[in-house]
N, C-alpha and C positions, 0 to 999 in steps of 0.2 A: 762614503762606503761604510765607515764605522757606524754612522747614524742609522743606516739601513739595517745593519746587523743587529744593532741595539733594539731597533723597532721590532724586528722579527722575533728576537728573544722575548721581549715583553708580550708580544702577541701569543707566542707559544705558552707562556706562563698563564696568560688569561684563559686560553682554551682549556689547558689542563685543570685549572681551578673550576671552570664551569662543569667539565666532565666529572671531576671528583664530587662536586656538589650534587650532580644528578644521581650518581651512584649512591650517595648517602641517603637519598630519599627512598631507596628500594627497601620495602618492609622485610624482605628476606634476609637482609644484612643486619637487622637490628635485633636486640634481645627482647625479653618480656614474655609474659604468659599468653595463653590462648586468647583471652579477652582483651589484653592490653595492647597488642600490636595494631589491631584494626578497630577496636571498640566492640562492645558486646553485641551491638546491633548488626555487625558485619561478620562476626566469627562464624565459622562453619562446623567446628568440632567442639564437643563438650568432653572435657577430660575428667574422668571419675576416679577419685582416690578411694581405695578399699583395702581390706585385709582379708585375703582369700583363704582363710583357715577357719571359717565360721559357718559351716554347713548347717542348714540348707540355704542360708542367706547369700554367702559367697564362698566358693571353693573351686578347686581344680578338678576337672574331668579330663584326664590325660594332660594335655598342655593348654587346655582352654578353661578360662574362668567362667563359671556358670553360677546359677542360683537365683533366689528371689530378687535380691537387690540389683543384680545384673539385668534381669528381665524388666524390672521396673525402670531402671535407667534407660534401657534400650527403647522401651515404650514411650518414655518422655522425649527422648531424642527424635524418634520417628514422628511423634506428634508435632514437635516444634521444627522439624526439618534440619536437624543437626546430625552429623556423624558422631559416633560414640567411641572414645578411646579410654581404655582402662589401665590404671597404674596400680600395681600391687605393692603394698608396703606394710610395715608394722602398724597395728591399730593406733598406737600412741603417737605415730608420726603424721597421721592424716590431717589433723587440724593445723599443724605447723605448715604442711604442704599447701593447705588451703589459704592460710593467712599470707603466705609468701607468693602466692599466685602460681605455684607449680601445678595445681589442679583447680578445676572450676567448681567442683562440688564433691562433697564427701558423702558416700553412701555405704554404710557398713553397720547397719542396725544401731544407729545412733538414737539415744533417747534425749529428750530436751531437759537440760538442767540449768540452773541459774549460773553455775560456774562456766559452763560452755557458752552461754549466751553473752558472756563478757567479751568473747573473742570472735564469735561467729553468729550468723543469722540462721534461723531454721525455717524450713518450709512448713506447710500444713502437714499433719500426720498422714502417713500412708499405711500404718500397721500397728498392731498391739504387741507390746513387749511384756512378757511374764518372766520374772526372775525366779529360779527354783534352786534347790539345794541337792547336790549329788553326794552320796555317801557310799561306803562299802556295805554290802549286804551283811546284816547282823550288827551294824554299828549301834552304839549306845545313843547316837543322835537320831531320835525317832520322829522329830518334828522341828519346825523352824524355831520354836521357843526354846528348844534344847540348847541352841547356840548361846543363849543367855547364861547358861550355867558356867561358861567361861573355861579357859584353859585349852581351847582348841586352836589348831592351825588351819587356816582356810585359804585355799588357792583360788585366785581370780585372774582374769585377763587384765593386764596393765591398762589403766585409763578407761576401762569399761564401766558401765553403770553398776555392775556387780561389785567392782572395786570401790566405787563411790559409796554404795550402801554399807558394805562391810566396814569400810574405813570409818564412816560417820557413826554407824550404829554400834559397832562392837570394838574395833581397835581403839577408837578415841576414848572409850570407856574402860580400856584395859582388860577387856573380856576375851580377847583372842590375839593371835599373831596373824599377819596376812602375808602370804607368799604370792608375789606378782609375776606373771609370765607374759611374754609377748604374744604367744599363740594359745588359742583355746585348747587345742589338743594337748598342750603341755600341762594344763591344769589337771586333766584326767590322768595323765601319766604320773603326775606327782601323787595323786590320790591312790592309784593302783600300787605304786611303789612304797606306800606308807609314809611319804614325806608330808602329806596333808591329811586332815581328818574329814574335810568336806570341800566341795567346790560350789560357788555361787555363780550362776550363769543363766543365759536365756534358755527358756524351756525347750524350744525346738532344737537348739544346739545341744542341750543336755541329752535329748533323746538319741541323737546321733552318737554322742560320746559313750553313752551307756550301751548302745548297740554294738559299738566297736571295741568295748573294753569289758571283758567278762568279770563278773563279781561286783559290778556297780549298780546302784539303784537310785531312783529319784524320790525324794520325800513327797508325800501327797499334797501337803499344803504349800502354797506359793509364798515366796519371800516378799515379792512386790509386783505390782502391775503398772506399766507405763505405756507410752506410745512412741513409735519410731517416726523420725523425720529426717529430711535431707539437710545437710549442713552446707552453708554458702558463705562467701566472704561478707563481712559487714557492709551493708548498703549495696549489695550486688544487684545489678540490673536484671539478673536472671530470676530473682525471687518471684516476681509477679508472673513471669512466663511459666515457670515450673509449677507454681500453684495453680495456674489456669489449666495446665496439662493434667495435673493430678485430679483436679475436679472432673475433667472430661473422662479420665480413665476410671474413676470411681463410678461415674454415672453410666458408662457403657459396659461395665462389668469386667473390664480388662484387669484391673487390680485384683479383684476377687479370684479371677481365673488363674492368675499367676500364683497366688497363695495356695489355691486348691491343688495346683499341680505338684507342689512340693510338700504341703502339709495335709495329712489326712486326719479327719476327726474320728477318734476311736470311740 
């Protein structure tokens, strides 16, 4: 009798072990990012990291994130058969979220730089980036070269390409101080309030900031011209897929139509 009870107890333990093992194989119980749980070839959703304060590229329309980058991301997702999910965060946090697998791609008007290439991969270009300078109307800063006179305070968005340019060109030479803000809108607020003498930022974003802040103007000459690309994890299997989609979207006119919707040529 004791032997029978012992046998039944062992049998129950074995059944429980098999049951727990089977539960452990359920992917819904495991952690990891979108591409990690099932592999990039099986994932059904692309998670886009962005900073929705950079109109017309990404911004809120009521409770919805819209803009050029959002429509580009959606067109890519549609072309490749993925659902699109958008995560809004500070611009300076996007590459960290990408490297840790919190998002699959970063699309927030990123320009390609050697420093960024150390931690992420870039797709082919999908747009042109022109950096310009915003000043108050009547400012003694009348062109980009005026910044070389020194002594100015320049507002930039933290970790943006404008931040990189001003840091390397001016701050490193002791020609200016740099005030860094998480949001693009805060740079214009600092300029309006007299906390900064100028803002260096993307041209199309600058137009929106000037439109929404009375007394500001954009200098006629550009600070720099670059190209925008999508950021991906190092060695990401998505790079080839997204590049293929971008090539198709350029060829069929979809990309140009998206830019034309938000940017008018004056």
